[in-house]
C-alpha positions in Angstrom: 17.1 1.0 0.7 14.7 -1.2 -1.1 14.9 -2.1 -4.8 12.5 -0.1 -7.0 9.8 -2.2 -8.7 7.7 -1.3 -11.8 4.6 -1.7 -9.7 5.6 1.0 -7.2 3.6 4.1 -6.9 5.2 7.2 -8.4 5.6 10.3 -6.2 2.6 11.8 -8.0 0.4 8.8 -7.4 1.4 8.6 -3.7 0.5 12.3 -3.3 -3.0 11.5 -4.6 -3.7 8.7 -2.1 -1.6 9.6 1.0 -4.5 11.4 2.7 -6.2 8.1 3.2 -3.6 7.3 5.9 -3.3 10.7 7.6 -6.3 10.5 9.8 -5.8 11.1 13.5 -7.9 8.2 14.5 -5.7 5.7 12.7 -3.2 5.4 15.6 -0.2 7.3 14.4 1.8 6.3 17.5 1.4 2.6 16.5 2.7 2.9 13.0 5.9 1.1 12.4 5.7 0.5 8.6 5.6 3.1 5.9 2.1 3.0 4.4 3.6 3.7 1.0 5.7 0.6 1.3 2.7 -1.4 2.3 0.7 -0.1 -0.6 3.6 -0.9 -2.9 3.9 -4.4 -1.6 0.2 -5.1 -2.3 0.5 -3.6 -5.8 3.6 -5.8 -6.4 1.6 -8.9 -5.3 -1.3 -7.9 -7.6 1.0 -7.3 -10.5 3.2 -10.4 -10.2 0.6 -12.8 -8.9 3.1 -14.2 -6.4 2.0 -15.8 -3.1 2.0 -13.7 0.1 4.8 -15.8 1.6 7.0 -15.5 -1.5 7.0 -11.7 -1.5 10.6 -10.3 -1.8 12.4 -9.7 1.5 12.9 -6.0 0.9 9.2 -5.4 1.5 7.7 -5.5 5.0 7.0 -9.0 6.3 4.2 -10.7 4.4 2.0 -11.0 7.5 2.2 -7.3 8.0 1.3 -6.6 4.4 -1.5 -9.1 4.5 -3.0 -7.6 7.7 -2.7 -4.1 6.2 -4.5 -5.2 3.1 -7.3 -7.0 5.0 -7.9 -3.9 7.1 -7.8 -1.6 4.0 -10.4 -3.8 2.2 -12.6 -4.2 5.2 -12.9 -0.5 5.8 -13.2 0.5 2.2 -9.9 2.3 1.9 -8.4 -0.1 -0.7 -11.3 0.4 -3.2 -11.0 4.2 -2.8 -7.3 4.1 -3.3 -7.7 2.1 -6.6 -10.5 4.5 -7.7 -8.2 7.5 -7.0 -5.3 5.9 -8.9 -7.3 5.2 -12.1 -9.1 8.6 -12.0 -7.7 11.2 -14.3 -6.0 14.1 -12.4 -7.8 17.4 -12.6 
């Protein structure tokens, strides 16, 4: 089990954004990493300012996290995730 970091999503926050990763057309059968762990890794990098290659070993490999982030930015998911996280719950 991975160490918990202050930058990790709470369960409530994850419930607000998990639907971005549940689409059928995103290749469920190809998923090997938890999307929550990948999001947490990017949030850790953003919060700490560390380099990709210096990410703690208890996160997925930095290349995997980087690839996830690049795809999420390119298709607009990352911006929508951040918008959802800063929006007040209704």
